[in-house]
A tleap script that builds the chain and sets N, CA, C and O, in Angstrom:
source leaprc.protein.ff14SB
mol = sequence {
  NMET GLY ALA LYS TYR GLY VAL THR TRP LYS
  GLY ARG ASN TYR ASN PRO ASP ASN TRP GLU
  LEU ALA ASP HIE ILE ASN ARG GLY VAL SER
  ALA ALA ASN ALA ALA LEU TYR ALA LEU THR
  THR ALA VAL VAL CYS SER LEU GLY TYR LEU
  PRO GLN LEU GLY PHE ILE HIE THR ALA SER
  THR LEU PRO PHE VAL PHE ASP ILE ALA ASP
  ILE TYR LYS PRO GLU THR THR LEU PRO ALA
  ALA PHE GLU THR ILE ALA LEU ASN PRO GLN
  ALA ASP GLU GLU ALA VAL ILE ALA ARG LEU
  LYS VAL HIE ILE GLU ASP ARG HIE LEU LEU
  LYS ARG MET PRO THR ASP ILE GLU LYS LEU
  LEU GLU GLY CALA
}
set mol.1.N position { -0.634 3.309 -7.051 }
set mol.1.CA position { -0.989 2.901 -5.697 }
set mol.1.C position { -2.485 2.636 -5.593 }
set mol.1.O position { -2.910 1.699 -4.918 }
set mol.2.N position { -3.280 3.464 -6.262 }
set mol.2.CA position { -4.721 3.257 -6.219 }
set mol.2.C position { -5.106 1.880 -6.722 }
set mol.2.O position { -5.885 1.170 -6.086 }
set mol.3.N position { -4.553 1.506 -7.874 }
set mol.3.CA position { -4.858 0.192 -8.448 }
set mol.3.C position { -4.322 -0.932 -7.555 }
set mol.3.O position { -4.988 -1.948 -7.356 }
set mol.4.N position { -3.130 -0.741 -7.029 }
set mol.4.CA position { -2.510 -1.770 -6.185 }
set mol.4.C position { -3.346 -2.061 -4.937 }
set mol.4.O position { -3.499 -3.215 -4.537 }
set mol.5.N position { -3.885 -0.997 -4.327 }
set mol.5.CA position { -4.613 -1.159 -3.072 }
set mol.5.C position { -6.128 -1.134 -3.240 }
set mol.5.O position { -6.860 -1.267 -2.259 }
set mol.6.N position { -6.609 -0.965 -4.478 }
set mol.6.CA position { -8.044 -0.948 -4.710 }
set mol.6.C position { -8.724 0.306 -4.191 }
set mol.6.O position { -9.875 0.263 -3.755 }
set mol.7.N position { -8.010 1.421 -4.239 }
set mol.7.CA position { -8.541 2.701 -3.766 }
set mol.7.C position { -8.771 3.598 -4.979 }
set mol.7.O position { -7.889 3.753 -5.824 }
set mol.8.N position { -9.962 4.188 -5.057 }
set mol.8.CA position { -10.238 5.119 -6.152 }
set mol.8.C position { -9.351 6.347 -5.989 }
set mol.8.O position { -9.351 6.997 -4.944 }
set mol.9.N position { -8.606 6.647 -7.028 }
set mol.9.CA position { -7.653 7.758 -7.003 }
set mol.9.C position { -7.952 8.666 -8.174 }
set mol.9.O position { -7.811 8.275 -9.333 }
set mol.10.N position { -8.366 9.876 -7.864 }
set mol.10.CA position { -8.689 10.853 -8.903 }
set mol.10.C position { -7.566 11.869 -9.065 }
set mol.10.O position { -7.741 12.900 -9.714 }
set mol.11.N position { -6.427 11.576 -8.479 }
set mol.11.CA position { -5.283 12.485 -8.562 }
set mol.11.C position { -5.124 13.305 -7.302 }
set mol.11.O position { -5.988 13.325 -6.426 }
set mol.12.N position { -4.006 13.973 -7.243 }
set mol.12.CA position { -3.685 14.805 -6.070 }
set mol.12.C position { -4.499 16.082 -6.171 }
set mol.12.O position { -4.215 16.953 -6.994 }
set mol.13.N position { -5.517 16.183 -5.321 }
set mol.13.CA position { -6.419 17.312 -5.409 }
set mol.13.C position { -6.962 17.646 -4.022 }
set mol.13.O position { -7.723 16.872 -3.441 }
set mol.14.N position { -6.571 18.780 -3.510 }
set mol.14.CA position { -7.106 19.251 -2.241 }
set mol.14.C position { -6.857 20.742 -2.138 }
set mol.14.O position { -5.962 21.278 -2.791 }
set mol.15.N position { -7.644 21.404 -1.322 }
set mol.15.CA position { -7.501 22.827 -1.076 }
set mol.15.C position { -7.219 22.990 0.410 }
set mol.15.O position { -8.092 22.723 1.235 }
set mol.16.N position { -6.005 23.428 0.767 }
set mol.16.CA position { -5.682 23.544 2.192 }
set mol.16.C position { -6.596 24.519 2.935 }
set mol.16.O position { -6.712 24.453 4.158 }
set mol.17.N position { -7.244 25.422 2.196 }
set mol.17.CA position { -8.162 26.365 2.831 }
set mol.17.C position { -9.554 25.774 3.029 }
set mol.17.O position { -10.375 26.341 3.750 }
set mol.18.N position { -9.821 24.632 2.387 }
set mol.18.CA position { -11.114 23.970 2.538 }
set mol.18.C position { -10.874 22.464 2.623 }
set mol.18.O position { -11.251 21.700 1.734 }
set mol.19.N position { -10.250 22.075 3.695 }
set mol.19.CA position { -9.772 20.707 3.925 }
set mol.19.C position { -10.884 19.672 3.798 }
set mol.19.O position { -10.656 18.587 3.262 }
set mol.20.N position { -12.063 19.984 4.274 }
set mol.20.CA position { -13.166 19.021 4.301 }
set mol.20.C position { -13.655 18.631 2.911 }
set mol.20.O position { -14.306 17.597 2.762 }
set mol.21.N position { -13.359 19.427 1.896 }
set mol.21.CA position { -13.776 19.076 0.535 }
set mol.21.C position { -12.901 17.985 -0.086 }
set mol.21.O position { -13.311 17.335 -1.047 }
set mol.22.N position { -11.712 17.786 0.454 }
set mol.22.CA position { -10.810 16.763 -0.082 }
set mol.22.C position { -11.338 15.378 0.278 }
set mol.22.O position { -11.968 15.192 1.319 }
set mol.23.N position { -11.072 14.407 -0.599 }
set mol.23.CA position { -11.477 13.039 -0.289 }
set mol.23.C position { -10.525 12.448 0.757 }
set mol.23.O position { -9.482 13.026 1.062 }
set mol.24.N position { -10.898 11.307 1.289 }
set mol.24.CA position { -10.126 10.712 2.390 }
set mol.24.C position { -8.691 10.373 1.975 }
set mol.24.O position { -7.767 10.542 2.770 }
set mol.25.N position { -8.498 9.908 0.767 }
set mol.25.CA position { -7.140 9.540 0.361 }
set mol.25.C position { -6.250 10.779 0.254 }
set mol.25.O position { -5.090 10.730 0.663 }
set mol.26.N position { -6.759 11.880 -0.282 }
set mol.26.CA position { -5.946 13.091 -0.370 }
set mol.26.C position { -5.644 13.662 1.009 }
set mol.26.O position { -4.541 14.155 1.245 }
set mol.27.N position { -6.604 13.601 1.916 }
set mol.27.CA position { -6.336 14.068 3.284 }
set mol.27.C position { -5.317 13.158 3.957 }
set mol.27.O position { -4.448 13.625 4.693 }
set mol.28.N position { -5.425 11.852 3.701 }
set mol.28.CA position { -4.460 10.913 4.287 }
set mol.28.C position { -3.056 11.134 3.774 }
set mol.28.O position { -2.102 11.140 4.552 }
set mol.29.N position { -2.918 11.317 2.466 }
set mol.29.CA position { -1.602 11.577 1.880 }
set mol.29.C position { -1.030 12.876 2.435 }
set mol.29.O position { 0.149 12.932 2.784 }
set mol.30.N position { -1.847 13.915 2.520 }
set mol.30.CA position { -1.376 15.201 3.048 }
set mol.30.C position { -0.916 15.088 4.493 }
set mol.30.O position { 0.135 15.616 4.859 }
set mol.31.N position { -1.702 14.399 5.315 }
set mol.31.CA position { -1.330 14.243 6.729 }
set mol.31.C position { -0.042 13.446 6.869 }
set mol.31.O position { 0.831 13.798 7.662 }
set mol.32.N position { 0.071 12.371 6.098 }
set mol.32.CA position { 1.287 11.555 6.164 }
set mol.32.C position { 2.500 12.348 5.696 }
set mol.32.O position { 3.563 12.282 6.313 }
set mol.33.N position { 2.345 13.097 4.610 }
set mol.33.CA position { 3.455 13.916 4.125 }
set mol.33.C position { 3.870 14.947 5.166 }
set mol.33.O position { 5.062 15.155 5.389 }
set mol.34.N position { 2.901 15.594 5.804 }
set mol.34.CA position { 3.223 16.589 6.833 }
set mol.34.C position { 4.017 15.955 7.980 }
set mol.34.O position { 4.963 16.551 8.495 }
set mol.35.N position { 3.625 14.754 8.369 }
set mol.35.CA position { 4.356 14.059 9.441 }
set mol.35.C position { 5.770 13.707 8.993 }
set mol.35.O position { 6.723 13.847 9.760 }
set mol.36.N position { 5.903 13.250 7.751 }
set mol.36.CA position { 7.243 12.936 7.234 }
set mol.36.C position { 8.097 14.199 7.139 }
set mol.36.O position { 9.296 14.153 7.414 }
set mol.37.N position { 7.499 15.318 6.756 }
set mol.37.CA position { 8.246 16.581 6.705 }
set mol.37.C position { 8.745 16.970 8.093 }
set mol.37.O position { 9.870 17.450 8.231 }
set mol.38.N position { 7.936 16.771 9.107 }
set mol.38.CA position { 8.361 17.095 10.476 }
set mol.38.C position { 9.538 16.228 10.897 }
set mol.38.O position { 10.521 16.726 11.446 }
set mol.39.N position { 9.434 14.946 10.640 }
set mol.39.CA position { 10.529 14.028 10.969 }
set mol.39.C position { 11.790 14.390 10.198 }
set mol.39.O position { 12.882 14.426 10.765 }
set mol.40.N position { 11.641 14.655 8.920 }
set mol.40.CA position { 12.791 15.005 8.080 }
set mol.40.C position { 13.419 16.309 8.539 }
set mol.40.O position { 14.644 16.436 8.542 }
set mol.41.N position { 12.607 17.273 8.926 }
set mol.41.CA position { 13.135 18.543 9.437 }
set mol.41.C position { 13.988 18.301 10.680 }
set mol.41.O position { 15.065 18.881 10.818 }
set mol.42.N position { 13.515 17.459 11.568 }
set mol.42.CA position { 14.274 17.151 12.786 }
set mol.42.C position { 15.622 16.519 12.445 }
set mol.42.O position { 16.642 16.874 13.036 }
set mol.43.N position { 15.627 15.592 11.503 }
set mol.43.CA position { 16.878 14.924 11.120 }
set mol.43.C position { 17.817 15.916 10.446 }
set mol.43.O position { 18.997 15.985 10.790 }
set mol.44.N position { 17.308 16.678 9.498 }
set mol.44.CA position { 18.138 17.642 8.761 }
set mol.44.C position { 18.760 18.655 9.720 }
set mol.44.O position { 19.955 18.939 9.641 }
set mol.45.N position { 17.954 19.191 10.615 }
set mol.45.CA position { 18.476 20.186 11.565 }
set mol.45.C position { 19.450 19.568 12.559 }
set mol.45.O position { 20.446 20.197 12.918 }
set mol.46.N position { 19.177 18.345 13.008 }
set mol.46.CA position { 20.076 17.711 13.970 }
set mol.46.C position { 21.446 17.423 13.361 }
set mol.46.O position { 22.444 17.337 14.076 }
set mol.47.N position { 21.487 17.272 12.033 }
set mol.47.CA position { 22.759 17.039 11.350 }
set mol.47.C position { 23.482 18.341 11.008 }
set mol.47.O position { 24.605 18.325 10.505 }
set mol.48.N position { 22.829 19.458 11.283 }
set mol.48.CA position { 23.448 20.754 11.032 }
set mol.48.C position { 23.258 21.290 9.622 }
set mol.48.O position { 23.925 22.250 9.237 }
set mol.49.N position { 22.371 20.698 8.850 }
set mol.49.CA position { 22.104 21.188 7.499 }
set mol.49.C position { 21.015 22.249 7.539 }
set mol.49.O position { 20.203 22.284 8.464 }
set mol.50.N position { 21.005 23.099 6.545 }
set mol.50.CA position { 20.005 24.157 6.465 }
set mol.50.C position { 18.788 23.666 5.684 }
set mol.50.O position { 18.910 23.322 4.509 }
set mol.51.N position { 17.632 23.630 6.314 }
set mol.51.CA position { 16.428 23.152 5.632 }
set mol.51.C position { 16.019 24.056 4.466 }
set mol.51.O position { 15.267 23.629 3.590 }
set mol.52.N position { 16.504 25.289 4.450 }
set mol.52.CA position { 16.125 26.255 3.416 }
set mol.52.C position { 16.911 26.103 2.118 }
set mol.52.O position { 16.549 26.722 1.117 }
set mol.53.N position { 17.970 25.302 2.100 }
set mol.53.CA position { 18.818 25.195 0.913 }
set mol.53.C position { 18.523 23.905 0.154 }
set mol.53.O position { 19.135 22.867 0.407 }
set mol.54.N position { 17.587 23.986 -0.770 }
set mol.54.CA position { 17.206 22.808 -1.523 }
set mol.54.C position { 17.905 22.712 -2.858 }
set mol.54.O position { 18.499 23.678 -3.338 }
set mol.55.N position { 17.828 21.547 -3.447 }
set mol.55.CA position { 18.413 21.299 -4.753 }
set mol.55.C position { 17.336 21.182 -5.822 }
set mol.55.O position { 17.491 21.703 -6.927 }
set mol.56.N position { 16.253 20.502 -5.496 }
set mol.56.CA position { 15.157 20.316 -6.439 }
set mol.56.C position { 14.041 21.308 -6.123 }
set mol.56.O position { 13.607 22.061 -6.995 }
set mol.57.N position { 13.579 21.306 -4.875 }
set mol.57.CA position { 12.581 22.287 -4.448 }
set mol.57.C position { 13.315 23.591 -4.133 }
set mol.57.O position { 14.373 23.578 -3.504 }
set mol.58.N position { 12.761 24.684 -4.561 }
set mol.58.CA position { 13.422 25.959 -4.285 }
set mol.58.C position { 12.462 27.038 -3.796 }
set mol.58.O position { 12.877 27.943 -3.071 }
set mol.59.N position { 11.214 26.964 -4.167 }
set mol.59.CA position { 10.274 28.046 -3.856 }
set mol.59.C position { 9.391 27.692 -2.665 }
set mol.59.O position { 8.164 27.690 -2.771 }
set mol.60.N position { 10.010 27.398 -1.552 }
set mol.60.CA position { 9.253 27.073 -0.351 }
set mol.60.C position { 10.091 27.417 0.868 }
set mol.60.O position { 11.224 27.883 0.750 }
set mol.61.N position { 9.522 27.182 2.028 }
set mol.61.CA position { 10.248 27.511 3.258 }
set mol.61.C position { 11.250 26.437 3.667 }
set mol.61.O position { 12.215 26.729 4.373 }
set mol.62.N position { 11.029 25.189 3.229 }
set mol.62.CA position { 11.894 24.075 3.637 }
set mol.62.C position { 12.301 23.212 2.440 }
set mol.62.O position { 12.047 22.007 2.451 }
set mol.63.N position { 12.910 23.779 1.428 }
set mol.63.CA position { 13.176 23.003 0.213 }
set mol.63.C position { 14.069 21.781 0.414 }
set mol.63.O position { 13.828 20.750 -0.215 }
set mol.64.N position { 15.077 21.859 1.254 }
set mol.64.CA position { 15.942 20.698 1.462 }
set mol.64.C position { 15.164 19.571 2.146 }
set mol.64.O position { 15.344 18.397 1.824 }
set mol.65.N position { 14.309 19.937 3.082 }
set mol.65.CA position { 13.456 18.952 3.754 }
set mol.65.C position { 12.568 18.259 2.728 }
set mol.65.O position { 12.428 17.036 2.757 }
set mol.66.N position { 11.967 19.025 1.824 }
set mol.66.CA position { 11.098 18.440 0.807 }
set mol.66.C position { 11.893 17.558 -0.151 }
set mol.66.O position { 11.409 16.509 -0.576 }
set mol.67.N position { 13.106 17.978 -0.492 }
set mol.67.CA position { 13.965 17.152 -1.353 }
set mol.67.C position { 14.217 15.786 -0.718 }
set mol.67.O position { 14.073 14.752 -1.370 }
set mol.68.N position { 14.589 15.792 0.548 }
set mol.68.CA position { 14.911 14.544 1.237 }
set mol.68.C position { 13.653 13.713 1.477 }
set mol.68.O position { 13.666 12.503 1.253 }
set mol.69.N position { 12.587 14.331 1.921 }
set mol.69.CA position { 11.354 13.592 2.205 }
set mol.69.C position { 10.827 12.886 0.959 }
set mol.69.O position { 10.294 11.780 1.053 }
set mol.70.N position { 10.970 13.513 -0.197 }
set mol.70.CA position { 10.480 12.900 -1.435 }
set mol.70.C position { 11.121 11.538 -1.703 }
set mol.70.O position { 10.513 10.679 -2.341 }
set mol.71.N position { 12.326 11.343 -1.225 }
set mol.71.CA position { 13.018 10.066 -1.417 }
set mol.71.C position { 12.264 8.935 -0.716 }
set mol.71.O position { 12.241 7.806 -1.207 }
set mol.72.N position { 11.660 9.230 0.411 }
set mol.72.CA position { 11.058 8.215 1.258 }
set mol.72.C position { 9.545 8.051 1.091 }
set mol.72.O position { 8.977 7.082 1.593 }
set mol.73.N position { 8.890 8.973 0.400 }
set mol.73.CA position { 7.431 8.890 0.248 }
set mol.73.C position { 6.956 7.576 -0.372 }
set mol.73.O position { 5.979 7.008 0.116 }
set mol.74.N position { 7.602 7.066 -1.424 }
set mol.74.CA position { 7.096 5.827 -2.029 }
set mol.74.C position { 7.098 4.614 -1.087 }
set mol.74.O position { 6.347 3.663 -1.302 }
set mol.75.N position { 7.924 4.646 -0.066 }
set mol.75.CA position { 7.970 3.504 0.854 }
set mol.75.C position { 7.331 3.805 2.210 }
set mol.75.O position { 7.284 2.933 3.077 }
set mol.76.N position { 6.843 5.024 2.398 }
set mol.76.CA position { 6.277 5.365 3.704 }
set mol.76.C position { 4.897 6.011 3.593 }
set mol.76.O position { 3.886 5.363 3.866 }
set mol.77.N position { 4.849 7.266 3.198 }
set mol.77.CA position { 3.582 8.007 3.252 }
set mol.77.C position { 2.538 7.471 2.281 }
set mol.77.O position { 1.365 7.348 2.634 }
set mol.78.N position { 2.952 7.157 1.074 }
set mol.78.CA position { 1.974 6.694 0.083 }
set mol.78.C position { 1.393 5.332 0.438 }
set mol.78.O position { 0.172 5.178 0.426 }
set mol.79.N position { 2.225 4.331 0.755 }
set mol.79.CA position { 1.629 3.059 1.177 }
set mol.79.C position { 0.793 3.200 2.455 }
set mol.79.O position { -0.253 2.563 2.580 }
set mol.80.N position { 1.241 4.016 3.392 }
set mol.80.CA position { 0.479 4.185 4.634 }
set mol.80.C position { -0.914 4.725 4.343 }
set mol.80.O position { -1.901 4.227 4.885 }
set mol.81.N position { -0.998 5.729 3.501 }
set mol.81.CA position { -2.297 6.326 3.176 }
set mol.81.C position { -3.176 5.343 2.405 }
set mol.81.O position { -4.340 5.146 2.754 }
set mol.82.N position { -2.629 4.733 1.371 }
set mol.82.CA position { -3.441 3.843 0.547 }
set mol.82.C position { -3.842 2.575 1.295 }
set mol.82.O position { -4.973 2.111 1.145 }
set mol.83.N position { -2.951 2.008 2.088 }
set mol.83.CA position { -3.296 0.821 2.875 }
set mol.83.C position { -4.415 1.134 3.865 }
set mol.83.O position { -5.359 0.359 4.018 }
set mol.84.N position { -4.298 2.272 4.529 }
set mol.84.CA position { -5.286 2.659 5.533 }
set mol.84.C position { -6.659 2.854 4.904 }
set mol.84.O position { -7.660 2.355 5.417 }
set mol.85.N position { -6.701 3.577 3.794 }
set mol.85.CA position { -7.977 3.835 3.130 }
set mol.85.C position { -8.534 2.552 2.507 }
set mol.85.O position { -9.750 2.376 2.443 }
set mol.86.N position { -7.663 1.665 2.051 }
set mol.86.CA position { -8.138 0.383 1.516 }
set mol.86.C position { -8.843 -0.432 2.594 }
set mol.86.O position { -9.847 -1.090 2.321 }
set mol.87.N position { -8.326 -0.392 3.803 }
set mol.87.CA position { -8.933 -1.127 4.916 }
set mol.87.C position { -10.206 -0.466 5.432 }
set mol.87.O position { -11.140 -1.141 5.864 }
set mol.88.N position { -10.227 0.871 5.379 }
set mol.88.CA position { -11.393 1.625 5.851 }
set mol.88.C position { -11.505 2.900 5.023 }
set mol.88.O position { -10.786 3.864 5.285 }
set mol.89.N position { -12.390 2.924 4.031 }
set mol.89.CA position { -12.512 4.094 3.155 }
set mol.89.C position { -12.845 5.387 3.889 }
set mol.89.O position { -12.652 6.470 3.336 }
set mol.90.N position { -13.336 5.302 5.108 }
set mol.90.CA position { -13.671 6.503 5.889 }
set mol.90.C position { -12.614 6.823 6.950 }
set mol.90.O position { -12.847 7.653 7.829 }
set mol.91.N position { -11.467 6.173 6.869 }
set mol.91.CA position { -10.416 6.373 7.880 }
set mol.91.C position { -10.000 7.838 7.930 }
set mol.91.O position { -9.986 8.538 6.918 }
set mol.92.N position { -9.664 8.275 9.129 }
set mol.92.CA position { -9.215 9.656 9.291 }
set mol.92.C position { -7.691 9.732 9.243 }
set mol.92.O position { -6.995 8.725 9.112 }
set mol.93.N position { -7.209 10.949 9.354 }
set mol.93.CA position { -5.768 11.195 9.248 }
set mol.93.C position { -4.988 10.534 10.374 }
set mol.93.O position { -3.845 10.125 10.172 }
set mol.94.N position { -5.578 10.421 11.546 }
set mol.94.CA position { -4.898 9.770 12.676 }
set mol.94.C position { -4.587 8.310 12.365 }
set mol.94.O position { -3.528 7.803 12.733 }
set mol.95.N position { -5.501 7.646 11.694 }
set mol.95.CA position { -5.280 6.248 11.322 }
set mol.95.C position { -4.137 6.133 10.319 }
set mol.95.O position { -3.339 5.198 10.382 }
set mol.96.N position { -4.061 7.080 9.400 }
set mol.96.CA position { -2.968 7.080 8.417 }
set mol.96.C position { -1.637 7.317 9.121 }
set mol.96.O position { -0.651 6.647 8.817 }
set mol.97.N position { -1.598 8.251 10.046 }
set mol.97.CA position { -0.362 8.550 10.788 }
set mol.97.C position { 0.076 7.323 11.597 }
set mol.97.O position { 1.269 7.032 11.677 }
set mol.98.N position { -0.861 6.619 12.183 }
set mol.98.CA position { -0.513 5.401 12.934 }
set mol.98.C position { 0.124 4.369 12.011 }
set mol.98.O position { 1.098 3.717 12.387 }
set mol.99.N position { -0.415 4.220 10.815 }
set mol.99.CA position { 0.151 3.278 9.843 }
set mol.99.C position { 1.512 3.775 9.355 }
set mol.99.O position { 2.430 2.980 9.150 }
set mol.100.N position { 1.640 5.076 9.173 }
set mol.100.CA position { 2.909 5.666 8.753 }
set mol.100.C position { 4.002 5.346 9.767 }
set mol.100.O position { 5.129 5.020 9.395 }
set mol.101.N position { 3.664 5.438 11.036 }
set mol.101.CA position { 4.643 5.135 12.087 }
set mol.101.C position { 5.197 3.726 11.925 }
set mol.101.O position { 6.395 3.502 12.102 }
set mol.102.N position { 4.331 2.776 11.591 }
set mol.102.CA position { 4.768 1.395 11.377 }
set mol.102.C position { 5.736 1.316 10.199 }
set mol.102.O position { 6.762 0.641 10.282 }
set mol.103.N position { 5.415 2.000 9.110 }
set mol.103.CA position { 6.301 1.992 7.933 }
set mol.103.C position { 7.663 2.615 8.268 }
set mol.103.O position { 8.704 2.104 7.856 }
set mol.104.N position { 7.644 3.698 9.002 }
set mol.104.CA position { 8.893 4.373 9.377 }
set mol.104.C position { 9.749 3.455 10.256 }
set mol.104.O position { 10.958 3.346 10.052 }
set mol.105.N position { 9.127 2.808 11.217 }
set mol.105.CA position { 9.864 1.918 12.111 }
set mol.105.C position { 10.362 0.680 11.376 }
set mol.105.O position { 11.512 0.278 11.548 }
set mol.106.N position { 9.505 0.072 10.557 }
set mol.106.CA position { 9.889 -1.140 9.825 }
set mol.106.C position { 11.056 -0.891 8.870 }
set mol.106.O position { 11.857 -1.790 8.611 }
set mol.107.N position { 11.145 0.306 8.362 }
set mol.107.CA position { 12.191 0.638 7.385 }
set mol.107.C position { 13.402 1.325 8.020 }
set mol.107.O position { 14.315 1.764 7.320 }
set mol.108.N position { 13.399 1.412 9.349 }
set mol.108.CA position { 14.525 1.996 10.092 }
set mol.108.C position { 14.904 3.369 9.532 }
set mol.108.O position { 16.082 3.673 9.344 }
set mol.109.N position { 13.896 4.180 9.273 }
set mol.109.CA position { 14.127 5.465 8.620 }
set mol.109.C position { 15.031 6.401 9.415 }
set mol.109.O position { 15.882 7.079 8.840 }
set mol.110.N position { 14.853 6.440 10.722 }
set mol.110.CA position { 15.693 7.338 11.523 }
set mol.110.C position { 17.160 6.946 11.473 }
set mol.110.O position { 18.038 7.803 11.583 }
set mol.111.N position { 17.424 5.691 11.312 }
set mol.111.CA position { 18.804 5.226 11.196 }
set mol.111.C position { 19.340 5.479 9.783 }
set mol.111.O position { 20.508 5.829 9.615 }
set mol.112.N position { 18.501 5.304 8.784 }
set mol.112.CA position { 18.922 5.436 7.386 }
set mol.112.C position { 19.091 6.881 6.925 }
set mol.112.O position { 20.008 7.189 6.164 }
set mol.113.N position { 18.220 7.754 7.378 }
set mol.113.CA position { 18.221 9.125 6.855 }
set mol.113.C position { 19.575 9.825 6.956 }
set mol.113.O position { 20.047 10.356 5.950 }
set mol.114.N position { 20.213 9.850 8.108 }
set mol.114.CA position { 21.500 10.552 8.181 }
set mol.114.C position { 22.533 10.000 7.193 }
set mol.114.O position { 23.244 10.762 6.539 }
set mol.115.N position { 22.608 8.688 7.093 }
set mol.115.CA position { 23.558 8.069 6.162 }
set mol.115.C position { 23.202 8.402 4.719 }
set mol.115.O position { 24.075 8.735 3.918 }
set mol.116.N position { 21.918 8.310 4.392 }
set mol.116.CA position { 21.472 8.621 3.024 }
set mol.116.C position { 21.767 10.067 2.664 }
set mol.116.O position { 22.218 10.352 1.554 }
set mol.117.N position { 21.514 10.985 3.595 }
set mol.117.CA position { 21.773 12.407 3.324 }
set mol.117.C position { 23.251 12.641 3.095 }
set mol.117.O position { 23.629 13.353 2.165 }
set mol.118.N position { 24.088 12.055 3.924 }
set mol.118.CA position { 25.536 12.230 3.763 }
set mol.118.C position { 26.004 11.666 2.423 }
set mol.118.O position { 26.835 12.278 1.752 }
set mol.119.N position { 25.484 10.514 2.030 }
set mol.119.CA position { 25.855 9.937 0.736 }
set mol.119.C position { 25.418 10.841 -0.420 }
set mol.119.O position { 26.161 11.039 -1.381 }
set mol.120.N position { 24.229 11.374 -0.312 }
set mol.120.CA position { 23.724 12.269 -1.368 }
set mol.120.C position { 24.595 13.517 -1.510 }
set mol.120.O position { 24.858 13.986 -2.617 }
set mol.121.N position { 25.034 14.039 -0.377 }
set mol.121.CA position { 25.802 15.279 -0.415 }
set mol.121.C position { 27.274 15.074 -0.764 }
set mol.121.O position { 27.973 16.035 -1.087 }
set mol.122.N position { 27.745 13.846 -0.703 }
set mol.122.CA position { 29.139 13.580 -1.085 }
set mol.122.C position { 29.408 13.988 -2.526 }
set mol.122.O position { 30.481 14.498 -2.851 }
set mol.123.N position { 28.430 13.760 -3.373 }
set mol.123.CA position { 28.594 14.087 -4.782 }
set mol.123.C position { 28.229 15.513 -5.128 }
set mol.123.O position { 28.406 15.931 -6.272 }
set mol.124.N position { 27.720 16.279 -4.158 }
set mol.124.CA position { 27.285 17.655 -4.443 }
set mol.124.C position { 28.445 18.616 -4.511 }
set mol.124.O position { 28.246 19.809 -4.742 }
savepdb mol mol.pdb
quit
């Protein structure tokens, strides 16, 4: 993504206890991921699934949410963060979230998620 959008990417590196030390792209990715986790939690809970029962993620408070959210990051949170920082290297997290909203709406994520989750669980 860094090369695609012309954003310097030194890898996923941030300290949640010292947020200001993270570069803008890492803060943007973190903020976008947090927003996607909130949306995914709402969908998972509204469908009656337990957010605590994950398949891939297991050592966290919301492993199923993280499992499902990971499916959508390449088309939502990552492009939103990299596009935003490419346009303005000093962009804040609010700008990334605004761009994320566009990606979520353009991809009809709220409509797709329930169907995708049901399809995934059919084989489980």
